[in-house]
C-alpha positions in Angstrom: 11.7 17.0 6.2 10.8 13.5 5.2 8.9 12.9 1.9 7.4 9.9 0.2 9.5 8.6 -2.7 6.8 7.1 -4.8 3.7 5.0 -4.9 4.4 1.5 -3.6 0.9 0.2 -4.4 -2.8 0.8 -4.9 -5.1 -1.6 -3.0 -8.9 -1.7 -3.6 -11.9 -3.8 -2.8 -13.3 -6.1 -5.5 -16.3 -8.5 -5.6 -14.2 -11.1 -7.4 -10.4 -10.3 -7.3 -9.5 -13.4 -9.3 -11.8 -12.5 -12.1 -10.5 -9.0 -12.1 -6.9 -10.2 -12.2 -7.8 -12.4 -15.3 -9.7 -9.5 -17.0 -6.9 -7.0 -16.6 -4.3 -9.6 -17.6 -6.2 -10.5 -20.8 -7.2 -7.0 -21.8 -4.3 -4.8 -20.6 -1.5 -7.3 -20.2 -1.2 -6.7 -16.4 1.5 -9.0 -15.1 -0.4 -11.0 -12.4 1.7 -12.8 -9.9 -0.1 -15.1 -7.3 -2.6 -12.5 -5.8 -1.0 -9.3 -6.8 0.5 -7.4 -9.6 4.0 -5.8 -9.6 5.1 -3.4 -12.3 8.9 -3.8 -12.2 9.4 -1.1 -14.8 7.7 1.3 -12.3 10.1 0.5 -9.5 8.1 -2.4 -8.0 4.7 -0.6 -7.9 2.0 -3.0 -6.8 -1.7 -3.1 -7.9 -3.8 -5.4 -5.7 -7.6 -6.0 -5.8 -8.5 -7.3 -2.3 -11.6 -9.3 -1.3 -14.6 -7.0 -0.4 -14.5 -8.2 3.1 -10.8 -7.5 3.8 -10.0 -6.0 7.2 -6.7 -4.6 6.0 -8.1 -1.2 6.0 -11.5 0.4 7.3 -14.6 -1.3 5.7 -16.2 2.0 4.8 -13.3 2.9 2.5 -12.9 1.5 -1.0 -9.2 1.7 -1.3 -5.8 2.3 0.4 -2.6 3.7 -1.1 0.9 2.5 -0.2 3.6 5.1 -0.3 7.3 4.3 -0.4 9.6 6.1 2.0 13.4 5.9 2.6 13.2 6.2 6.4 10.0 4.8 7.9 10.9 5.7 11.5 11.6 9.3 10.7 8.4 9.6 8.6 6.3 8.2 11.4 7.9 10.4 14.0 7.3 13.5 11.7 3.6 12.5 11.3 3.2 12.0 15.1 4.8 15.4 15.8 2.3 17.0 13.4 -0.6 15.4 15.3 -1.4 12.8 12.6 -3.1 9.6 13.7 -0.4 7.0 13.4 -0.8 3.3 14.1 1.7 2.2 16.7 2.3 -1.2 14.9 5.3 -1.5 12.6 5.7 -4.7 10.6 9.1 -6.0 9.3 9.3 -8.5 6.5 12.0 -9.7 4.1 10.4 -7.3 1.5 10.6 -4.3 3.8 9.1 -2.4 6.8 5.5 -1.1 7.0 3.7 1.5 9.0 0.3 3.1 8.7 -1.4 6.4 9.4 -4.8 8.1 8.6 -5.4 11.3 6.8 -7.9 14.0 8.0 -10.7 12.4 5.9 -10.2 9.0 7.6 -8.3 7.4 4.7 -5.8 4.9 6.0 -2.5 4.8 4.1 0.4 2.5 4.3 4.1 3.6 4.4 6.6 1.1 3.0 10.4 1.2 3.4 11.7 -1.3 0.9 14.8 -3.3 1.8 18.1 -1.7 0.7 19.2 -3.2 -2.6 
């Protein structure tokens, strides 16, 4: 059985993402890096406030979680076999492969297979 290997990131809507980055950087020392935060000590966990009007996930949801997986294709096949709503699109980038699915409450989540190191 495929399992997630960790949290790749937490994405949420914000009225003013830039101001929020600045606040968290100043008060908590969050390492801001051009529109996102990566915690290298936490195996590259990302923390990203998105614009309120993002269409990256459904507008009625405040946030989306990105889970890391070791085999994206196997995980997506497993989810489909279980009757889970899985997006047919898979994106491939230099920083890994991505797929999406939706839980029973309508929360879209992202699955990320990082590149082999």
